[in-house]
C-alpha positions as CSV (number, residue, x, y, z in Angstrom):
1,X,0.0,0.0,0.0
2,X,2.1,2.9,-1.3
3,X,1.7,6.7,-0.3
4,X,-0.6,7.5,-3.3
5,X,-2.8,4.6,-2.5
6,X,-3.6,5.2,1.2
7,X,-6.5,3.7,2.6
8,X,-9.6,6.0,3.4
9,X,-11.2,3.7,5.9
10,X,-10.7,0.4,7.8
11,X,-12.5,-1.6,4.9
12,X,-9.5,-0.7,2.5
13,X,-7.2,-2.4,5.2
14,X,-9.4,-5.5,5.1
15,X,-9.1,-5.7,1.3
16,X,-5.4,-5.6,1.4
17,X,-4.0,-9.3,1.5
18,X,-0.7,-8.1,3.0
19,X,-2.6,-6.6,6.0
20,X,-4.5,-9.9,6.5
21,X,-1.4,-11.9,6.2
22,X,0.5,-9.6,8.5
23,X,-2.4,-10.3,11.2
24,X,-2.1,-14.0,10.9
25,X,1.4,-14.9,9.7
26,X,3.6,-12.1,11.1
27,X,7.3,-12.1,10.1
28,X,10.1,-9.7,10.4
29,X,9.6,-8.4,6.9
30,X,5.8,-7.7,7.3
31,X,6.4,-6.3,11.0
32,X,9.0,-3.8,9.3
33,X,6.7,-2.9,6.5
34,X,3.6,-2.1,8.5
35,X,5.6,-0.5,11.3
36,X,7.1,1.9,8.9
37,X,3.7,2.5,7.1
38,X,2.0,3.4,10.3
39,X,4.8,5.5,11.7
40,X,4.4,7.6,8.4
41,X,0.7,7.8,8.8
42,X,-0.3,8.2,12.2
43,X,-3.7,9.6,11.2
44,X,-4.8,5.9,10.2
45,X,-4.6,4.7,13.7
46,X,-8.3,4.6,14.0
47,X,-8.7,2.6,10.9
48,X,-6.2,0.2,12.0
49,X,-7.9,-0.3,15.4
50,X,-11.4,-0.7,13.5
51,X,-10.0,-3.2,11.2
52,X,-8.5,-5.4,14.1
53,X,-12.0,-5.1,16.0
54,X,-13.6,-6.3,12.9
55,X,-11.4,-9.4,12.5
56,X,-11.8,-10.2,16.2
57,X,-15.5,-9.9,15.9
58,X,-15.6,-12.2,12.8
59,X,-13.7,-14.9,14.9
60,X,-10.5,-14.5,12.8
61,X,-8.2,-14.8,15.7
62,X,-9.6,-18.1,17.2
63,X,-7.0,-20.7,17.3
64,X,-9.6,-23.5,17.1
65,X,-10.6,-23.0,13.4
66,X,-9.5,-25.5,10.9
67,X,-8.0,-24.4,7.5
68,X,-11.3,-24.8,5.7
69,X,-13.1,-22.7,8.3
70,X,-10.5,-20.1,8.1
71,X,-10.7,-19.6,4.4
72,X,-14.4,-19.4,4.6
73,X,-14.0,-16.7,7.1
74,X,-11.5,-14.8,4.8
75,X,-14.1,-15.0,1.9
76,X,-16.8,-13.8,4.1
77,X,-14.8,-10.8,5.1
78,X,-13.8,-10.1,1.6
79,X,-17.3,-10.4,0.4
80,X,-18.8,-8.4,3.3
81,X,-16.3,-5.6,2.8
82,X,-17.0,-5.5,-1.0
83,X,-20.7,-5.1,-0.5
84,X,-20.1,-2.2,1.7
85,X,-17.6,-0.5,-0.6
86,X,-18.6,-2.0,-4.1
87,X,-14.9,-2.6,-4.9
88,X,-13.1,-5.6,-6.4
89,X,-12.6,-8.5,-4.1
90,X,-9.0,-9.6,-3.2
91,X,-8.4,-13.2,-2.6
92,X,-5.9,-13.9,0.2
93,X,-3.3,-16.1,-1.4
94,X,-1.5,-17.4,1.6
95,X,-2.7,-18.4,5.0
96,X,-1.4,-20.5,7.9
97,X,-2.6,-21.8,11.1
98,X,-3.6,-18.8,13.4
99,X,-2.3,-17.2,16.1
100,X,-4.0,-14.7,18.3
101,X,-3.9,-11.4,16.6
102,X,-0.1,-10.9,16.3
103,X,1.5,-9.1,19.1
104,X,3.8,-6.7,17.2
105,X,1.5,-3.8,16.4
106,X,2.8,-1.7,19.3
107,X,5.3,0.7,17.9
108,X,3.8,4.3,17.5
109,X,0.3,3.1,17.1
110,X,-1.8,2.1,20.1
111,X,0.6,1.6,22.9
112,X,2.3,5.0,22.8
113,X,-0.8,7.0,22.5
114,X,-1.5,6.3,26.3
115,X,0.1,7.9,29.2
116,X,0.1,6.6,32.8
117,X,-1.6,9.9,33.8
118,X,-4.4,9.4,31.4
119,X,-4.8,5.8,32.7
120,X,-4.9,6.6,36.4
121,X,-7.5,9.2,36.3
122,X,-10.1,8.5,39.3
123,X,-12.8,8.0,36.7
124,X,-11.0,5.2,34.9
125,X,-11.0,1.6,36.0
126,X,-7.5,0.2,35.8
127,X,-5.2,-2.7,36.5
128,X,-1.8,-1.8,37.7
129,X,1.1,-4.5,37.5
130,X,4.4,-4.3,38.8
131,X,7.6,-6.0,37.3
132,X,9.3,-7.6,40.4
133,X,13.0,-8.3,40.8
134,X,14.0,-11.8,39.3
135,X,15.5,-14.4,41.6
136,X,17.9,-17.3,40.7
137,X,17.1,-21.0,40.3
138,X,18.4,-22.9,43.1
139,X,19.6,-26.5,43.2
140,X,20.1,-27.8,46.8
141,X,21.9,-31.1,46.9
142,X,24.5,-32.7,49.4
143,X,24.3,-29.8,51.7
144,X,25.1,-27.2,49.1
145,X,23.0,-24.6,47.4
146,X,24.0,-23.8,43.6
147,X,22.4,-20.7,42.0
148,X,21.6,-20.2,38.3
149,X,20.5,-17.0,36.8
150,X,18.9,-18.6,33.6
151,X,16.6,-21.4,33.0
152,X,18.3,-24.7,33.3
153,X,18.1,-28.4,32.3
154,X,18.9,-30.8,35.1
155,X,19.7,-34.3,34.4
156,X,20.6,-37.2,36.7
157,X,22.3,-40.4,35.8
158,X,23.0,-44.0,37.2
159,X,26.5,-42.9,38.3
160,X,25.2,-40.4,40.8
161,X,26.1,-37.3,38.8
162,X,23.9,-34.3,38.3
163,X,24.4,-32.3,35.1
164,X,23.0,-28.7,34.8
165,X,22.8,-27.1,31.5
166,X,22.0,-23.3,31.2
167,X,20.6,-21.4,28.3
168,X,24.0,-20.4,27.1
169,X,25.1,-24.1,27.0
170,X,27.3,-23.7,30.1
171,X,27.3,-27.1,31.8
172,X,27.9,-27.8,35.4
173,X,28.5,-31.4,36.7
174,X,28.1,-32.3,40.4
175,X,28.7,-35.7,42.1
176,X,26.0,-36.5,44.8
177,X,25.2,-39.0,47.4
178,X,23.0,-41.9,45.8
179,X,20.8,-41.7,48.8
180,X,20.6,-37.8,48.7
181,X,17.0,-36.0,48.6
182,X,17.5,-33.0,46.3
183,X,15.4,-29.7,45.9
184,X,15.0,-27.8,42.8
185,X,13.6,-24.2,43.5
186,X,12.3,-22.5,40.4
187,X,11.2,-18.9,41.3
188,X,8.4,-16.8,39.4
189,X,9.8,-15.7,36.1
190,X,12.1,-18.8,35.5
191,X,11.4,-22.5,34.2
192,X,13.3,-25.7,34.4
193,X,13.4,-29.2,33.1
194,X,14.6,-32.2,35.0
195,X,15.3,-35.8,33.9
196,X,15.2,-38.2,36.7
197,X,17.5,-41.2,37.2
198,X,14.9,-43.6,35.8
199,X,14.3,-41.5,32.7
200,X,11.2,-39.9,33.8
201,X,11.1,-36.2,32.4
202,X,9.7,-33.2,34.2
203,X,8.8,-29.7,33.1
204,X,8.7,-27.1,35.9
205,X,6.9,-24.0,35.5
206,X,7.6,-20.8,37.5
207,X,7.2,-20.7,41.2
208,X,7.7,-24.6,41.7
209,X,9.5,-26.5,44.3
210,X,10.3,-30.2,43.6
211,X,11.9,-32.6,45.9
212,X,13.5,-35.8,44.3
213,X,16.1,-38.4,45.2
214,X,19.2,-38.9,43.2
215,X,18.5,-42.7,42.8
216,X,15.2,-44.6,43.3
217,X,16.7,-47.3,45.5
218,X,13.6,-48.3,47.4
219,X,10.6,-50.3,46.4
220,X,8.7,-47.3,45.2
221,X,9.8,-44.1,43.0
222,X,8.7,-41.0,44.9
223,X,9.0,-37.3,44.5
224,X,7.2,-34.3,46.1
225,X,5.9,-31.2,44.4
226,X,5.9,-28.9,47.6
227,X,4.4,-26.1,45.3
228,X,4.0,-24.8,41.9
229,X,3.2,-26.7,38.5
230,X,4.8,-29.4,36.6
231,X,4.1,-31.7,33.5
232,X,5.5,-35.0,33.8
233,X,6.1,-38.0,31.6
234,X,6.8,-41.0,33.9
235,X,9.1,-43.8,32.7
236,X,7.5,-47.2,32.7
237,X,8.7,-49.6,35.4
238,X,6.4,-52.5,36.5
239,X,8.5,-53.3,39.6
240,X,8.5,-49.7,41.1
241,X,5.3,-47.8,41.3
242,X,5.7,-44.1,40.9
243,X,4.1,-41.7,43.5
244,X,3.9,-37.8,43.5
245,X,3.1,-36.3,46.9
246,X,1.9,-32.7,47.4
247,X,1.0,-31.1,50.8
248,X,-2.8,-31.9,50.3
249,X,-3.1,-35.2,48.2
250,X,-0.7,-37.8,46.5
251,X,-0.9,-39.5,43.1
252,X,-0.2,-42.9,42.1
253,X,1.0,-43.3,38.5
254,X,0.5,-46.1,36.2
255,X,2.8,-45.1,33.5
256,X,1.5,-41.8,32.2
257,X,1.7,-38.2,31.1
258,X,0.0,-35.6,33.3
259,X,-0.1,-32.1,34.5
260,X,-0.2,-31.2,38.2
261,X,-0.7,-27.8,39.6
262,X,-0.6,-27.0,43.4
263,X,0.0,-23.2,43.9
264,X,-1.0,-21.4,47.0
265,X,-4.5,-19.7,47.0
266,X,-5.5,-22.0,44.1
267,X,-7.4,-25.3,43.8
268,X,-5.1,-28.3,43.2
269,X,-5.4,-29.6,39.6
270,X,-4.5,-32.8,38.1
271,X,-5.1,-33.2,34.3
272,X,-4.5,-36.5,32.6
273,X,-3.1,-36.5,29.2
274,X,-2.1,-40.2,28.6
275,X,-2.3,-43.5,30.7
276,X,-3.9,-43.6,34.3
277,X,-3.4,-42.0,37.7
278,X,-5.1,-42.4,41.1
279,X,-5.6,-39.4,43.3
280,X,-5.7,-39.9,47.0
281,X,-7.2,-37.1,49.0
282,X,-8.0,-38.1,52.6
283,X,-9.5,-41.5,52.7
284,X,-10.9,-41.2,49.0
285,X,-9.1,-42.6,46.0
286,X,-10.2,-41.5,42.4
287,X,-9.0,-42.9,39.1
288,X,-8.8,-40.5,36.2
289,X,-9.1,-41.1,32.5
290,X,-7.2,-39.3,29.7
291,X,-8.8,-35.7,29.0
292,X,-10.1,-35.5,32.6
293,X,-9.3,-32.9,35.2
294,X,-9.7,-33.3,39.0
295,X,-9.9,-30.1,41.0
296,X,-9.0,-30.5,44.7
297,X,-9.8,-27.7,47.2
298,X,-9.6,-27.9,51.0
299,X,-13.0,-28.5,52.7
300,X,-14.6,-29.4,49.3
301,X,-15.3,-32.6,47.5
302,X,-13.0,-33.2,44.5
303,X,-14.6,-31.9,41.1
304,X,-13.9,-34.1,38.0
305,X,-14.6,-32.7,34.6
306,X,-13.7,-33.3,30.9
307,X,-11.4,-30.9,29.4
308,X,-9.1,-30.1,26.5
309,X,-5.7,-31.0,28.0
310,X,-4.0,-28.8,25.5
311,X,-5.1,-25.6,27.6
312,X,-3.4,-27.1,30.5
313,X,0.0,-28.2,29.1
314,X,0.7,-25.6,26.4
315,X,2.8,-23.5,28.9
316,X,5.6,-26.1,28.7
317,X,5.7,-25.4,24.9
318,X,5.9,-21.6,25.4
319,X,2.3,-20.5,24.7
320,X,-1.1,-20.1,26.5
321,X,-4.1,-21.5,24.6
322,X,-7.3,-19.7,25.7
323,X,-11.0,-20.1,25.3
324,X,-13.4,-17.7,27.0
325,X,-10.7,-17.5,29.8
326,X,-11.3,-15.0,32.5
327,X,-8.8,-12.2,32.1
328,X,-7.8,-12.5,35.8
329,X,-6.8,-16.1,35.1
330,X,-4.7,-15.0,32.1
331,X,-3.0,-12.4,34.4
332,X,-2.4,-15.0,37.0
333,X,-0.5,-17.1,34.5
334,X,1.5,-14.1,33.2
335,X,2.2,-13.0,36.8
336,X,4.1,-16.3,37.3
337,X,5.6,-16.8,34.0
338,X,7.2,-13.1,34.0
339,X,7.4,-12.5,37.8
340,X,4.9,-9.6,37.9
341,X,2.3,-8.5,40.4
342,X,-1.2,-7.2,39.4
343,X,-3.5,-5.4,41.6
344,X,-7.1,-5.5,40.3
345,X,-9.1,-6.1,43.5
346,X,-10.8,-2.8,43.2
347,X,-11.8,-3.3,39.5
348,X,-15.3,-4.9,38.5
349,X,-15.7,-4.8,34.8
350,X,-12.3,-5.4,33.7
351,X,-12.3,-8.6,35.7
352,X,-15.3,-9.8,33.7
353,X,-13.3,-9.6,30.5
354,X,-12.4,-13.0,28.8
355,X,-9.7,-14.0,26.2
356,X,-9.9,-16.5,23.4
357,X,-6.9,-17.3,21.1
358,X,-3.2,-18.0,21.6
359,X,-0.5,-15.9,23.5
360,X,3.1,-16.8,22.7
361,X,5.1,-16.4,25.8
362,X,8.1,-14.6,24.3
363,X,11.0,-13.1,26.0
364,X,9.5,-9.6,25.0
365,X,6.9,-8.8,27.7
366,X,5.4,-6.0,25.6
367,X,4.4,-8.3,22.9
368,X,2.7,-10.6,25.3
369,X,0.9,-7.6,27.0
370,X,-0.2,-6.4,23.6
371,X,-1.7,-9.7,22.7
372,X,-3.6,-9.8,26.0
373,X,-5.0,-6.3,25.4
374,X,-6.1,-7.0,21.8
375,X,-7.9,-10.4,23.0
376,X,-9.6,-8.6,25.8
377,X,-10.4,-5.4,24.1
378,X,-8.2,-3.3,26.6
379,X,-5.2,-1.2,26.3
380,X,-2.0,-0.9,28.2
381,X,1.0,1.3,28.8
382,X,4.4,0.2,30.3
383,X,6.2,2.9,32.2
384,X,9.5,1.8,34.0
385,X,8.5,-1.1,36.1
386,X,4.6,-0.6,36.1
387,X,2.1,-1.7,33.6
388,X,-1.1,0.0,33.4
389,X,-4.1,-1.6,31.8
390,X,-7.5,0.1,31.1
391,X,-10.5,-0.3,28.9
392,X,-9.8,0.4,25.2
393,X,-10.5,3.8,23.8
394,X,-13.5,3.6,21.7
């Protein structure tokens, strides 16, 4: 779209195949092109926001759509726009699996039109987040505490050696006692993976503490998730049952893949992906089938429900998959992942917002926040270590 062919309304953007491709298949070339375009034409900000709103309303950003449904949506949008403006229909040539409206629209368009002062006016409802100081991952073993400032991969072997690999491929090797109980502490803002001596693979989410032996020398294999969240793929061993303990319940594993969440101030959650587990809470033992979740709250009977497991395990692959997810739940996950603290106790309407789509958990927090605000029809401004979220400007 050259200077002499500037769009006069948001419908012109919807008829531009490069714009639609940018919204669904963003890459560096397209990001650079549209960043420069809207930098040169700030008067088109409202048209941009209307076009994005239209795409969201039509469901174009829903990750659950298959390719046929997506192409049908493209055609419907093109036909709808054509009827309004009586112009030639452009067919979108390329398309790919959806991502939630791509989070790189921020430079000079919507984000920087806000100021903290405008967001914190008494008559505006806001959510204020604060970026907290990052802490190191700690591995406690043989009476020693070793700290790591990056995400780590920890691996144990039969020789009683622990190998820790950091993001920069720096490797630390430690010799530990075979009967040693070790602890891996993963603070908010960090993640880790762990391969146990029997080959079991564990993904630890932010804010987790896991206790595990160097070797499984007894009749059983037992670990303890003191707090936090993990996804685990348990190695098969008919001779040694596998148990996971938490402060409130324990699981017996029958060769399986599952997600276990046990954060403070949240119900315990077990989501079975494959195989079979039994959950023992008090005197009751319940068996789960694949695609089932069990919610466990103190003082309440456990709740079982059928779920889409992808929504509960996508974090280990670096994204969140959302479907009418309350904004407060989304912010809770983002808080842990990026070590933030959001204060929205005084707000009412913003807490009612929901999000549907996909959020990639990139290292760039601005991109993540932009995706959230686009999915929830809000807006944000980051100022120093504070994040201000408010209702989107009409």
